C-alpha positions in Angstrom: 12.7 15.0 49.2 10.2 12.3 48.4 10.6 12.7 44.7 14.4 12.6 45.0 14.3 9.5 47.2 11.9 7.8 44.7 14.2 8.6 41.7 17.2 7.1 43.4 15.3 4.2 44.9 15.6 4.9 48.6 13.4 5.8 51.5 13.0 9.6 52.1 14.1 9.2 55.7 17.5 8.0 54.5 18.1 11.5 53.1 17.0 13.1 56.3 19.5 10.9 58.1 22.3 12.8 56.3 20.6 16.2 55.8 18.3 18.1 58.1 16.2 19.5 55.3 16.1 20.4 51.6 18.2 23.5 52.3 20.9 21.4 53.9 21.0 19.1 50.9 21.2 22.0 48.4 24.0 23.7 50.5 25.9 20.4 50.5 25.5 20.0 46.7 26.6 23.6 46.1 29.6 23.2 48.4 30.6 20.1 46.4 30.1 21.7 43.0 31.9 24.9 43.8 34.7 23.6 46.1 37.4 24.1 43.4 36.2 27.5 42.3 38.6 30.3 43.2 37.8 33.9 42.3 40.5 36.0 40.8 42.2 38.2 43.4 43.1 41.2 41.2 41.2 43.5 38.9 37.9 45.3 38.8 34.9 43.6 40.2 33.2 43.1 36.9 36.4 41.8 35.2 36.9 39.3 38.1 33.3 38.0 37.8 33.5 37.7 34.0 36.8 35.8 34.3 35.3 33.5 36.9 32.3 32.8 34.7 34.4 32.2 31.6 36.8 29.9 33.4 33.9 27.9 34.8 32.2 27.7 31.4 35.2 26.3 29.7 36.1 23.9 32.5 32.6 22.4 32.0 33.1 22.1 28.3 36.5 20.4 28.7 35.2 17.9 31.3 
C-alpha cells in the first residue's frame, strides 16, 4: 500500500480510509474490471469458458 500511495502521490492512510486492507483494494478493482462481464448461459462448461475468454480478449483489443 505504501508503494501504491507513493506512485500516485498520496499518503498511505488515504487508501486505508477507503479500503480496509490490500485484499479490499484488490476486490474493489476486480469488481470494477469485471462488472460488465457476463458468462454465456448455454453450452458445455468448457465452451462457455472459452467463449467468455475470447469475448474478453477481443473487447480489450477493440478498446
